[in-house]
All heavy atoms as TSV, in Angstrom:
chain	resi	resn	atom	element	x	y	z
A	1	MET	N	N	82.729	-29.518	114.666
A	1	MET	CA	C	83.741	-30.450	113.962
A	1	MET	C	C	84.358	-31.288	114.933
A	1	MET	O	O	84.945	-30.732	115.890
A	1	MET	CB	C	84.698	-29.567	113.161
A	1	MET	CG	C	85.706	-30.443	112.453
A	1	MET	SD	S	86.959	-29.438	111.692
A	1	MET	CE	C	86.242	-29.018	110.139
A	2	LYS	N	N	84.321	-32.545	114.840
A	2	LYS	CA	C	84.787	-33.434	115.766
A	2	LYS	C	C	86.165	-34.018	115.236
A	2	LYS	O	O	86.297	-34.701	114.243
A	2	LYS	CB	C	83.917	-34.640	116.013
A	2	LYS	CG	C	84.539	-35.789	116.999
A	2	LYS	CD	C	83.593	-36.876	117.041
A	2	LYS	CE	C	84.289	-37.979	117.855
A	2	LYS	NZ	N	83.535	-39.223	117.838
A	3	ILE	N	N	87.227	-33.495	115.756
A	3	ILE	CA	C	88.632	-33.938	115.463
A	3	ILE	C	C	89.449	-34.247	116.623
A	3	ILE	O	O	89.876	-33.463	117.374
A	3	ILE	CB	C	89.344	-32.819	114.637
A	3	ILE	CG1	C	88.501	-32.401	113.369
A	3	ILE	CG2	C	90.716	-33.363	114.124
A	3	ILE	CD1	C	89.139	-31.334	112.554
A	4	THR	N	N	89.479	-35.538	116.818
A	4	THR	CA	C	90.313	-36.026	117.919
A	4	THR	C	C	91.444	-36.862	117.331
A	4	THR	O	O	91.462	-37.193	116.120
A	4	THR	CB	C	89.534	-37.068	118.879
A	4	THR	OG1	O	89.170	-38.290	118.106
A	4	THR	CG2	C	88.315	-36.350	119.423
A	5	ALA	N	N	92.451	-37.230	118.141
A	5	ALA	CA	C	93.561	-38.048	117.615
A	5	ALA	C	C	93.122	-39.360	116.996
A	5	ALA	O	O	93.552	-39.750	115.910
A	5	ALA	CB	C	94.624	-38.235	118.699
A	6	GLN	N	N	92.141	-39.902	117.664
A	6	GLN	CA	C	91.598	-41.226	117.150
A	6	GLN	C	C	90.835	-40.941	115.848
A	6	GLN	O	O	90.888	-41.848	114.962
A	6	GLN	CB	C	90.669	-41.815	118.246
A	6	GLN	CG	C	91.382	-42.318	119.465
A	6	GLN	CD	C	91.886	-41.208	120.366
A	6	GLN	OE1	O	91.410	-40.071	120.464
A	6	GLN	NE2	N	92.953	-41.579	121.225
A	7	ASP	N	N	90.134	-39.880	115.727
A	7	ASP	CA	C	89.454	-39.572	114.413
A	7	ASP	C	C	90.500	-39.468	113.317
A	7	ASP	O	O	90.374	-40.036	112.176
A	7	ASP	CB	C	88.712	-38.271	114.515
A	7	ASP	CG	C	87.444	-38.421	115.408
A	7	ASP	OD1	O	86.877	-39.493	115.553
A	7	ASP	OD2	O	87.151	-37.398	116.080
A	8	LEU	N	N	91.488	-38.750	113.600
A	8	LEU	CA	C	92.630	-38.462	112.567
A	8	LEU	C	C	93.223	-39.791	112.258
A	8	LEU	O	O	93.574	-39.977	110.989
A	8	LEU	CB	C	93.599	-37.488	113.082
A	8	LEU	CG	C	93.074	-36.016	113.255
A	8	LEU	CD1	C	94.120	-35.139	113.957
A	8	LEU	CD2	C	92.582	-35.406	112.015
A	9	LEU	N	N	93.405	-40.650	113.097
A	9	LEU	CA	C	94.056	-42.024	112.848
A	9	LEU	C	C	93.083	-42.783	111.990
A	9	LEU	O	O	93.494	-43.435	110.915
A	9	LEU	CB	C	94.292	-42.721	114.099
A	9	LEU	CG	C	94.986	-43.966	114.065
A	9	LEU	CD1	C	96.418	-43.859	113.439
A	9	LEU	CD2	C	95.128	-44.668	115.469
A	10	ARG	N	N	91.811	-42.809	112.355
A	10	ARG	CA	C	90.810	-43.523	111.601
A	10	ARG	C	C	90.650	-43.041	110.251
A	10	ARG	O	O	90.496	-43.766	109.159
A	10	ARG	CB	C	89.503	-43.425	112.366
A	10	ARG	CG	C	88.396	-44.277	111.707
A	10	ARG	CD	C	87.187	-44.457	112.718
A	10	ARG	NE	N	86.908	-43.264	113.415
A	10	ARG	CZ	C	85.925	-42.402	112.950
A	10	ARG	NH1	N	85.157	-42.634	111.930
A	10	ARG	NH2	N	85.631	-41.229	113.723
A	11	PHE	N	N	90.848	-41.632	109.960
A	11	PHE	CA	C	90.647	-41.067	108.593
A	11	PHE	C	C	91.947	-41.176	107.894
A	11	PHE	O	O	91.958	-40.813	106.689
A	11	PHE	CB	C	90.288	-39.616	108.753
A	11	PHE	CG	C	88.973	-39.406	109.438
A	11	PHE	CD1	C	88.739	-38.293	110.186
A	11	PHE	CD2	C	87.882	-40.312	109.250
A	11	PHE	CE1	C	87.515	-37.982	110.800
A	11	PHE	CE2	C	86.672	-40.085	109.869
A	11	PHE	CZ	C	86.484	-38.936	110.614
A	12	GLY	N	N	93.002	-41.666	108.409
A	12	GLY	CA	C	94.205	-41.766	107.711
A	12	GLY	C	C	95.116	-40.605	107.601
A	12	GLY	O	O	96.099	-40.511	106.828
A	13	VAL	N	N	94.726	-39.496	108.329
A	13	VAL	CA	C	95.515	-38.285	108.316
A	13	VAL	C	C	96.907	-38.426	109.113
A	13	VAL	O	O	97.797	-37.857	108.663
A	13	VAL	CB	C	94.663	-37.125	108.993
A	13	VAL	CG1	C	95.569	-35.853	109.101
A	13	VAL	CG2	C	93.395	-36.906	108.148
A	14	ILE	N	N	96.803	-39.188	110.159
A	14	ILE	CA	C	98.004	-39.414	110.912
A	14	ILE	C	C	98.335	-40.989	110.897
A	14	ILE	O	O	97.532	-41.789	110.675
A	14	ILE	CB	C	97.928	-38.933	112.376
A	14	ILE	CG1	C	96.736	-39.555	113.081
A	14	ILE	CG2	C	97.789	-37.449	112.359
A	14	ILE	CD1	C	96.717	-39.240	114.627
A	15	ASP	N	N	99.519	-41.370	111.159
A	15	ASP	CA	C	99.979	-42.694	111.237
A	15	ASP	C	C	99.881	-43.379	112.530
A	15	ASP	O	O	99.760	-44.555	112.565
A	15	ASP	CB	C	101.486	-42.832	110.626
A	15	ASP	CG	C	101.535	-42.363	109.245
A	15	ASP	OD1	O	100.618	-42.590	108.431
A	15	ASP	OD2	O	102.550	-41.730	108.928
A	16	LYS	N	N	100.013	-42.554	113.537
A	16	LYS	CA	C	100.056	-43.168	114.892
A	16	LYS	C	C	99.732	-42.061	115.922
A	16	LYS	O	O	99.964	-40.918	115.685
A	16	LYS	CB	C	101.415	-43.718	115.208
A	16	LYS	CG	C	101.685	-44.304	116.565
A	16	LYS	CD	C	103.093	-44.750	116.759
A	16	LYS	CE	C	103.214	-45.209	118.226
A	16	LYS	NZ	N	103.571	-46.540	118.367
A	17	VAL	N	N	99.161	-42.459	117.096
A	17	VAL	CA	C	98.918	-41.583	118.221
A	17	VAL	C	C	100.032	-41.929	119.261
A	17	VAL	O	O	100.212	-43.085	119.654
A	17	VAL	CB	C	97.522	-41.798	118.872
A	17	VAL	CG1	C	97.332	-40.965	120.017
A	17	VAL	CG2	C	96.430	-41.516	117.786
A	18	VAL	N	N	100.687	-40.837	119.546
A	18	VAL	CA	C	101.827	-41.039	120.616
A	18	VAL	C	C	101.209	-40.604	121.932
A	18	VAL	O	O	100.830	-39.503	122.144
A	18	VAL	CB	C	102.995	-40.250	120.271
A	18	VAL	CG1	C	104.167	-40.332	121.337
A	18	VAL	CG2	C	103.605	-40.538	118.843
A	19	THR	N	N	101.031	-41.594	122.818
A	19	THR	CA	C	100.458	-41.319	124.133
A	19	THR	C	C	101.430	-40.471	124.985
A	19	THR	O	O	102.685	-40.635	124.961
A	19	THR	CB	C	100.033	-42.597	124.916
A	19	THR	OG1	O	101.222	-43.393	125.059
A	19	THR	CG2	C	99.119	-43.254	124.043
A	20	GLU	N	N	100.894	-39.604	125.822
A	20	GLU	CA	C	101.649	-38.817	126.726
A	20	GLU	C	C	101.851	-39.556	128.062
A	20	GLU	O	O	101.166	-40.521	128.357
A	20	GLU	CB	C	100.791	-37.521	127.065
A	20	GLU	CG	C	100.766	-36.531	125.975
A	20	GLU	CD	C	100.198	-35.253	126.464
A	20	GLU	OE1	O	98.973	-35.192	126.648
A	20	GLU	OE2	O	101.019	-34.241	126.740
A	21	PRO	N	N	102.912	-39.186	128.703
A	21	PRO	CA	C	103.142	-39.817	130.057
A	21	PRO	C	C	102.019	-39.457	131.039
A	21	PRO	O	O	101.310	-38.542	130.736
A	21	PRO	CB	C	104.490	-39.186	130.549
A	21	PRO	CG	C	105.088	-38.500	129.333
A	21	PRO	CD	C	103.979	-38.227	128.409
A	22	THR	N	N	101.805	-40.194	132.004
A	22	THR	CA	C	100.737	-40.012	132.972
A	22	THR	C	C	100.863	-38.603	133.504
A	22	THR	O	O	101.972	-38.150	133.941
A	22	THR	CB	C	100.825	-41.013	134.143
A	22	THR	OG1	O	100.762	-42.296	133.617
A	22	THR	CG2	C	99.677	-40.755	135.142
A	23	GLY	N	N	99.753	-37.822	133.478
A	23	GLY	CA	C	99.688	-36.482	133.965
A	23	GLY	C	C	100.053	-35.478	132.835
A	23	GLY	O	O	99.982	-34.258	133.087
A	24	GLY	N	N	100.504	-35.948	131.701
A	24	GLY	CA	C	100.833	-34.970	130.600
A	24	GLY	C	C	102.282	-34.765	130.442
A	24	GLY	O	O	103.012	-35.102	131.318
A	25	ALA	N	N	102.648	-34.309	129.202
A	25	ALA	CA	C	104.055	-34.173	128.792
A	25	ALA	C	C	104.797	-33.211	129.685
A	25	ALA	O	O	105.918	-33.391	129.973
A	25	ALA	CB	C	104.109	-33.688	127.326
A	26	HIS	N	N	104.055	-32.203	130.259
A	26	HIS	CA	C	104.679	-31.170	131.184
A	26	HIS	C	C	105.209	-31.782	132.423
A	26	HIS	O	O	106.070	-31.250	133.020
A	26	HIS	CB	C	103.820	-30.022	131.293
A	26	HIS	CG	C	102.490	-30.385	132.050
A	26	HIS	ND1	N	101.492	-31.139	131.496
A	26	HIS	CD2	C	102.064	-30.157	133.302
A	26	HIS	CE1	C	100.525	-31.311	132.363
A	26	HIS	NE2	N	100.910	-30.657	133.457
A	27	ARG	N	N	104.625	-32.884	132.787
A	27	ARG	CA	C	105.016	-33.566	134.130
A	27	ARG	C	C	106.186	-34.488	133.890
A	27	ARG	O	O	106.909	-34.684	134.880
A	27	ARG	CB	C	103.835	-34.320	134.740
A	27	ARG	CG	C	102.629	-33.466	134.920
A	27	ARG	CD	C	102.043	-33.903	136.295
A	27	ARG	NE	N	100.818	-33.061	136.363
A	27	ARG	CZ	C	100.666	-32.279	137.520
A	27	ARG	NH1	N	101.550	-32.186	138.437
A	27	ARG	NH2	N	99.573	-31.606	137.556
A	28	ASP	N	N	106.383	-34.949	132.679
A	28	ASP	CA	C	107.567	-35.857	132.521
A	28	ASP	C	C	108.017	-35.558	131.042
A	28	ASP	O	O	107.776	-36.383	130.141
A	28	ASP	CB	C	107.140	-37.262	132.633
A	28	ASP	CG	C	108.297	-38.267	132.622
A	28	ASP	OD1	O	109.478	-37.806	132.362
A	28	ASP	OD2	O	108.125	-39.439	132.974
A	29	PRO	N	N	108.626	-34.451	130.802
A	29	PRO	CA	C	109.092	-34.108	129.435
A	29	PRO	C	C	110.074	-35.111	128.852
A	29	PRO	O	O	110.035	-35.355	127.657
A	29	PRO	CB	C	109.768	-32.749	129.548
A	29	PRO	CG	C	109.887	-32.464	131.011
A	29	PRO	CD	C	109.011	-33.411	131.761
A	30	GLN	N	N	110.928	-35.709	129.737
A	30	GLN	CA	C	111.922	-36.620	129.074
A	30	GLN	C	C	111.249	-37.930	128.476
A	30	GLN	O	O	111.529	-38.368	127.448
A	30	GLN	CB	C	112.868	-37.045	130.175
A	30	GLN	CG	C	114.036	-37.919	129.553
A	30	GLN	CD	C	114.866	-37.300	128.550
A	30	GLN	OE1	O	115.217	-36.062	128.608
A	30	GLN	NE2	N	115.175	-38.029	127.447
A	31	ALA	N	N	110.243	-38.382	129.260
A	31	ALA	CA	C	109.407	-39.554	128.725
A	31	ALA	C	C	108.690	-39.129	127.465
A	31	ALA	O	O	108.656	-39.931	126.562
A	31	ALA	CB	C	108.468	-40.101	129.806
A	32	ALA	N	N	108.139	-37.914	127.400
A	32	ALA	CA	C	107.434	-37.490	126.184
A	32	ALA	C	C	108.436	-37.343	125.023
A	32	ALA	O	O	108.008	-37.850	123.904
A	32	ALA	CB	C	106.772	-36.074	126.492
A	33	ILE	N	N	109.493	-36.870	125.310
A	33	ILE	CA	C	110.479	-36.779	124.229
A	33	ILE	C	C	110.884	-38.155	123.677
A	33	ILE	O	O	111.046	-38.422	122.476
A	33	ILE	CB	C	111.855	-36.052	124.642
A	33	ILE	CG1	C	111.469	-34.507	124.923
A	33	ILE	CG2	C	112.973	-36.148	123.753
A	33	ILE	CD1	C	112.432	-33.788	125.652
A	34	GLU	N	N	111.180	-39.121	124.621
A	34	GLU	CA	C	111.510	-40.527	124.326
A	34	GLU	C	C	110.474	-41.105	123.450
A	34	GLU	O	O	110.730	-41.876	122.463
A	34	GLU	CB	C	111.878	-41.310	125.472
A	34	GLU	CG	C	113.244	-40.848	126.120
A	34	GLU	CD	C	113.458	-41.536	127.516
A	34	GLU	OE1	O	112.625	-42.468	127.917
A	34	GLU	OE2	O	114.447	-41.125	128.136
A	35	ARG	N	N	109.150	-40.894	123.794
A	35	ARG	CA	C	108.066	-41.574	123.117
A	35	ARG	C	C	107.954	-40.940	121.699
A	35	ARG	O	O	107.793	-41.707	120.661
A	35	ARG	CB	C	106.742	-41.310	123.826
A	35	ARG	CG	C	106.628	-42.231	125.098
A	35	ARG	CD	C	105.327	-41.954	125.852
A	35	ARG	NE	N	105.431	-42.666	127.075
A	35	ARG	CZ	C	104.345	-42.858	127.899
A	35	ARG	NH1	N	103.160	-42.302	127.491
A	35	ARG	NH2	N	104.528	-43.451	129.024
A	36	ALA	N	N	108.013	-39.601	121.641
A	36	ALA	CA	C	107.990	-39.020	120.264
A	36	ALA	C	C	109.137	-39.412	119.434
A	36	ALA	O	O	109.037	-39.751	118.211
A	36	ALA	CB	C	107.979	-37.435	120.449
A	37	GLY	N	N	110.330	-39.492	119.996
A	37	GLY	CA	C	111.606	-39.908	119.331
A	37	GLY	C	C	111.322	-41.320	118.654
A	37	GLY	O	O	111.727	-41.632	117.534
A	38	SER	N	N	110.840	-42.214	119.621
A	38	SER	CA	C	110.672	-43.596	119.200
A	38	SER	C	C	109.727	-43.701	118.016
A	38	SER	O	O	109.867	-44.449	117.073
A	38	SER	CB	C	110.175	-44.419	120.280
A	38	SER	OG	O	109.931	-45.719	119.981
A	39	ALA	N	N	108.559	-42.846	118.086
A	39	ALA	CA	C	107.590	-42.975	117.055
A	39	ALA	C	C	108.076	-42.432	115.733
A	39	ALA	O	O	107.892	-42.951	114.695
A	39	ALA	CB	C	106.354	-42.169	117.400
A	40	ILE	N	N	108.995	-41.332	115.764
A	40	ILE	CA	C	109.627	-40.814	114.561
A	40	ILE	C	C	110.544	-41.777	114.006
A	40	ILE	O	O	110.577	-41.986	112.820
A	40	ILE	CB	C	110.235	-39.518	114.874
A	40	ILE	CG1	C	109.222	-38.401	115.268
A	40	ILE	CG2	C	111.140	-39.006	113.749
A	40	ILE	CD1	C	109.785	-37.229	115.907
A	41	GLU	N	N	111.356	-42.427	114.831
A	41	GLU	CA	C	112.307	-43.432	114.323
A	41	GLU	C	C	111.553	-44.531	113.685
A	41	GLU	O	O	112.040	-45.044	112.594
A	41	GLU	CB	C	113.160	-44.040	115.506
A	41	GLU	CG	C	114.235	-44.909	115.105
A	41	GLU	CD	C	114.976	-45.431	116.334
A	41	GLU	OE1	O	114.628	-45.185	117.482
A	41	GLU	OE2	O	116.027	-46.056	116.095
A	42	THR	N	N	110.525	-45.073	114.164
A	42	THR	CA	C	109.754	-46.175	113.562
A	42	THR	C	C	109.157	-45.726	112.282
A	42	THR	O	O	109.246	-46.393	111.279
A	42	THR	CB	C	108.611	-46.606	114.545
A	42	THR	OG1	O	109.179	-46.981	115.756
A	42	THR	CG2	C	107.775	-47.618	113.905
A	43	ALA	N	N	108.656	-44.431	112.193
A	43	ALA	CA	C	108.004	-43.973	110.959
A	43	ALA	C	C	109.080	-43.828	109.821
A	43	ALA	O	O	108.849	-44.187	108.750
A	43	ALA	CB	C	107.328	-42.606	111.233
A	44	LEU	N	N	110.193	-43.284	110.219
A	44	LEU	CA	C	111.282	-43.133	109.238
A	44	LEU	C	C	111.851	-44.493	108.810
A	44	LEU	O	O	112.275	-44.677	107.613
A	44	LEU	CB	C	112.388	-42.189	109.841
A	44	LEU	CG	C	112.037	-40.788	110.064
A	44	LEU	CD1	C	113.212	-39.989	110.609
A	44	LEU	CD2	C	111.719	-40.185	108.689
A	45	SER	N	N	111.953	-45.486	109.629
A	45	SER	CA	C	112.385	-46.831	109.248
A	45	SER	C	C	111.590	-47.352	108.084
A	45	SER	O	O	112.053	-48.230	107.373
A	45	SER	CB	C	112.498	-47.747	110.432
A	45	SER	OG	O	111.129	-48.072	110.835
A	46	GLU	N	N	110.365	-47.025	108.001
A	46	GLU	CA	C	109.505	-47.581	106.923
A	46	GLU	C	C	109.986	-47.068	105.557
A	46	GLU	O	O	109.590	-47.677	104.460
A	46	GLU	CB	C	108.109	-47.131	107.132
A	46	GLU	CG	C	107.412	-47.700	108.369
A	46	GLU	CD	C	106.010	-47.183	108.673
A	46	GLU	OE1	O	105.450	-46.516	107.836
A	46	GLU	OE2	O	105.518	-47.437	109.860
A	47	PHE	N	N	110.822	-46.068	105.407
A	47	PHE	CA	C	111.264	-45.607	104.235
A	47	PHE	C	C	112.705	-46.172	103.871
A	47	PHE	O	O	113.228	-45.921	102.790
A	47	PHE	CB	C	111.414	-44.045	104.269
A	47	PHE	CG	C	110.090	-43.312	104.416
A	47	PHE	CD1	C	109.908	-42.553	105.608
A	47	PHE	CD2	C	109.060	-43.511	103.494
A	47	PHE	CE1	C	108.673	-41.935	105.668
A	47	PHE	CE2	C	107.844	-42.901	103.698
A	47	PHE	CZ	C	107.635	-42.063	104.849
A	48	ALA	N	N	113.221	-46.937	104.771
A	48	ALA	CA	C	114.508	-47.571	104.442
A	48	ALA	C	C	114.513	-48.398	103.228
A	48	ALA	O	O	113.542	-49.161	102.988
A	48	ALA	CB	C	114.971	-48.395	105.620
A	49	GLY	N	N	115.495	-48.161	102.341
A	49	GLY	CA	C	115.587	-48.919	101.166
A	49	GLY	C	C	114.735	-48.443	99.920
A	49	GLY	O	O	114.802	-49.057	98.867
A	50	LEU	N	N	113.952	-47.399	100.225
A	50	LEU	CA	C	113.150	-46.796	99.124
A	50	LEU	C	C	113.922	-45.671	98.450
A	50	LEU	O	O	114.591	-44.861	99.156
A	50	LEU	CB	C	111.859	-46.319	99.678
A	50	LEU	CG	C	110.949	-47.385	100.340
A	50	LEU	CD1	C	109.656	-46.739	100.942
A	50	LEU	CD2	C	110.564	-48.385	99.295
A	51	SER	N	N	113.606	-45.463	97.154
A	51	SER	CA	C	114.271	-44.218	96.511
A	51	SER	C	C	113.424	-43.028	96.896
A	51	SER	O	O	112.208	-43.113	97.404
A	51	SER	CB	C	114.237	-44.493	95.021
A	51	SER	OG	O	112.924	-44.373	94.572
A	52	ALA	N	N	113.913	-41.858	96.635
A	52	ALA	CA	C	113.247	-40.586	96.881
A	52	ALA	C	C	111.908	-40.575	96.173
A	52	ALA	O	O	111.016	-40.099	96.724
A	52	ALA	CB	C	114.123	-39.415	96.525
A	53	ASP	N	N	111.947	-41.033	94.838
A	53	ASP	CA	C	110.707	-40.964	94.186
A	53	ASP	C	C	109.656	-41.973	94.690
A	53	ASP	O	O	108.424	-41.633	94.700
A	53	ASP	CB	C	111.007	-41.495	92.669
A	53	ASP	CG	C	111.747	-40.378	91.904
A	53	ASP	OD1	O	111.607	-39.241	92.245
A	53	ASP	OD2	O	112.366	-40.772	90.900
A	54	GLU	N	N	110.079	-43.138	95.257
A	54	GLU	CA	C	109.176	-44.011	95.867
A	54	GLU	C	C	108.561	-43.409	97.136
A	54	GLU	O	O	107.358	-43.570	97.398
A	54	GLU	CB	C	109.832	-45.364	96.207
A	54	GLU	CG	C	110.170	-46.196	94.971
A	54	GLU	CD	C	111.079	-47.374	95.337
A	54	GLU	OE1	O	112.058	-47.275	96.138
A	54	GLU	OE2	O	110.731	-48.447	94.826
A	55	ILE	N	N	109.346	-42.734	97.913
A	55	ILE	CA	C	108.857	-42.070	99.077
A	55	ILE	C	C	107.872	-41.048	98.815
A	55	ILE	O	O	106.786	-40.928	99.398
A	55	ILE	CB	C	110.092	-41.549	99.923
A	55	ILE	CG1	C	110.919	-42.614	100.474
A	55	ILE	CG2	C	109.563	-40.639	101.077
A	55	ILE	CD1	C	112.247	-42.167	101.074
A	56	VAL	N	N	108.201	-40.144	97.811
A	56	VAL	CA	C	107.347	-39.068	97.418
A	56	VAL	C	C	105.959	-39.642	96.979
A	56	VAL	O	O	104.871	-39.197	97.295
A	56	VAL	CB	C	107.965	-38.195	96.351
A	56	VAL	CG1	C	106.984	-37.230	95.749
A	56	VAL	CG2	C	109.127	-37.362	96.977
A	57	ASP	N	N	105.986	-40.759	96.123
A	57	ASP	CA	C	104.845	-41.342	95.532
A	57	ASP	C	C	104.028	-41.975	96.670
A	57	ASP	O	O	102.782	-41.795	96.810
A	57	ASP	CB	C	105.221	-42.543	94.597
A	57	ASP	CG	C	103.931	-42.976	93.874
A	57	ASP	OD1	O	103.160	-42.227	93.383
A	57	ASP	OD2	O	103.730	-44.212	93.993
A	58	ARG	N	N	104.567	-42.631	97.609
A	58	ARG	CA	C	103.806	-43.161	98.756
A	58	ARG	C	C	103.127	-42.198	99.626
A	58	ARG	O	O	101.989	-42.250	99.985
A	58	ARG	CB	C	104.757	-44.005	99.716
A	58	ARG	CG	C	105.116	-45.353	99.184
A	58	ARG	CD	C	105.797	-46.179	100.299
A	58	ARG	NE	N	106.095	-47.500	99.811
A	58	ARG	CZ	C	106.499	-48.460	100.565
A	58	ARG	NH1	N	106.688	-48.287	101.876
A	58	ARG	NH2	N	106.776	-49.614	100.050
A	59	ARG	N	N	103.863	-41.037	99.831
A	59	ARG	CA	C	103.320	-39.964	100.615
A	59	ARG	C	C	102.172	-39.288	99.870
A	59	ARG	O	O	101.112	-38.952	100.466
A	59	ARG	CB	C	104.337	-38.909	101.077
A	59	ARG	CG	C	105.364	-39.518	101.959
A	59	ARG	CD	C	104.872	-40.270	103.140
A	59	ARG	NE	N	104.410	-39.472	104.164
A	59	ARG	CZ	C	103.797	-39.964	105.257
A	59	ARG	NH1	N	103.636	-41.242	105.452
A	59	ARG	NH2	N	103.347	-39.099	106.176
A	60	ALA	N	N	102.280	-39.066	98.669
A	60	ALA	CA	C	101.317	-38.477	97.765
A	60	ALA	C	C	100.007	-39.312	97.770
A	60	ALA	O	O	98.926	-38.869	97.947
A	60	ALA	CB	C	101.832	-38.286	96.329
A	61	GLN	N	N	100.215	-40.604	97.581
A	61	GLN	CA	C	99.027	-41.578	97.527
A	61	GLN	C	C	98.303	-41.528	98.951
A	61	GLN	O	O	97.082	-41.615	98.963
A	61	GLN	CB	C	99.531	-42.977	97.224
A	61	GLN	CG	C	100.033	-43.172	95.800
A	61	GLN	CD	C	98.939	-42.535	94.742
A	61	GLN	OE1	O	97.780	-42.869	94.808
A	61	GLN	NE2	N	99.396	-41.747	93.865
A	62	LYS	N	N	99.140	-41.550	99.974
A	62	LYS	CA	C	98.521	-41.500	101.399
A	62	LYS	C	C	97.569	-40.275	101.471
A	62	LYS	O	O	96.499	-40.304	101.888
A	62	LYS	CB	C	99.568	-41.338	102.411
A	62	LYS	CG	C	99.014	-41.171	103.759
A	62	LYS	CD	C	100.151	-41.042	104.785
A	62	LYS	CE	C	99.571	-40.598	106.149
A	62	LYS	NZ	N	98.794	-41.514	106.804
A	63	TYR	N	N	98.100	-39.021	101.104
A	63	TYR	CA	C	97.240	-37.791	101.333
A	63	TYR	C	C	96.264	-37.732	100.251
A	63	TYR	O	O	95.177	-37.095	100.601
A	63	TYR	CB	C	98.256	-36.592	101.374
A	63	TYR	CG	C	99.033	-36.725	102.682
A	63	TYR	CD1	C	100.333	-37.036	102.776
A	63	TYR	CD2	C	98.299	-36.353	103.900
A	63	TYR	CE1	C	100.949	-37.140	104.028
A	63	TYR	CE2	C	98.954	-36.503	105.150
A	63	TYR	CZ	C	100.263	-36.884	105.188
A	63	TYR	OH	O	100.950	-36.932	106.384
A	64	LEU	N	N	96.407	-38.240	99.119
A	64	LEU	CA	C	95.285	-38.196	98.124
A	64	LEU	C	C	94.143	-39.073	98.477
A	64	LEU	O	O	93.043	-38.802	98.189
A	64	LEU	CB	C	95.817	-38.614	96.710
A	64	LEU	CG	C	96.839	-37.608	96.011
A	64	LEU	CD1	C	97.314	-38.175	94.810
A	64	LEU	CD2	C	95.939	-36.267	95.757
A	65	ALA	N	N	94.464	-40.027	99.434
A	65	ALA	CA	C	93.419	-41.042	99.765
A	65	ALA	C	C	92.521	-40.426	100.904
A	65	ALA	O	O	91.527	-41.044	101.267
A	65	ALA	CB	C	94.044	-42.405	100.171
A	66	ILE	N	N	93.083	-39.466	101.647
A	66	ILE	CA	C	92.289	-38.907	102.803
A	66	ILE	C	C	90.953	-38.387	102.272
A	66	ILE	O	O	90.875	-37.735	101.341
A	66	ILE	CB	C	93.075	-37.849	103.457
A	66	ILE	CG1	C	94.338	-38.394	104.161
A	66	ILE	CG2	C	92.235	-37.028	104.475
A	66	ILE	CD1	C	95.306	-37.300	104.666
A	67	GLY	N	N	89.910	-38.885	102.952
A	67	GLY	CA	C	88.533	-38.406	102.623
A	67	GLY	C	C	87.827	-39.292	101.618
A	67	GLY	O	O	86.559	-39.281	101.510
A	68	ARG	N	N	88.538	-40.108	100.858
A	68	ARG	CA	C	87.918	-41.075	99.945
A	68	ARG	C	C	87.089	-42.049	100.578
A	68	ARG	O	O	86.076	-42.594	100.038
A	68	ARG	CB	C	89.027	-41.767	98.988
A	68	ARG	CG	C	89.604	-40.728	98.029
A	68	ARG	CD	C	90.486	-41.378	97.075
A	68	ARG	NE	N	91.013	-40.357	96.225
A	68	ARG	CZ	C	92.170	-40.559	95.549
A	68	ARG	NH1	N	92.713	-41.709	95.686
A	68	ARG	NH2	N	92.713	-39.620	94.736
A	69	ALA	N	N	87.483	-42.562	101.774
A	69	ALA	CA	C	86.872	-43.633	102.463
A	69	ALA	C	C	85.831	-43.196	103.417
A	69	ALA	O	O	85.250	-43.969	104.142
A	69	ALA	CB	C	87.901	-44.553	103.198
A	70	LEU	N	N	85.578	-41.937	103.491
A	70	LEU	CA	C	84.602	-41.407	104.540
A	70	LEU	C	C	83.105	-41.724	104.047
A	70	LEU	O	O	82.735	-41.742	103.024
A	70	LEU	CB	C	84.714	-39.901	104.651
A	70	LEU	CG	C	86.151	-39.548	105.174
A	70	LEU	CD1	C	86.150	-37.941	105.316
A	70	LEU	CD2	C	86.329	-40.087	106.510
C-alpha cells in the first residue's frame, strides 16, 4: 500500500502538506509549531462566515468524495 503525504493530498484525504523544517521537526520544534499553527489557522479561516450546518455539510461532502475519483 503506497500512502505518502502527496498521495493523500492527491486523493483528497488531506487539505495540505505542512513541510518540516530542514533536518526534521525535532531539530527545530519552534519552526514546526509555527508552520503547523499557520496551516491550522488558514484551514479554519475557510469556515469563517459559515453556519455550523454548512460546515458539517462541506466536511461530509469532502469525505464522501474520497475514493470516487480514483
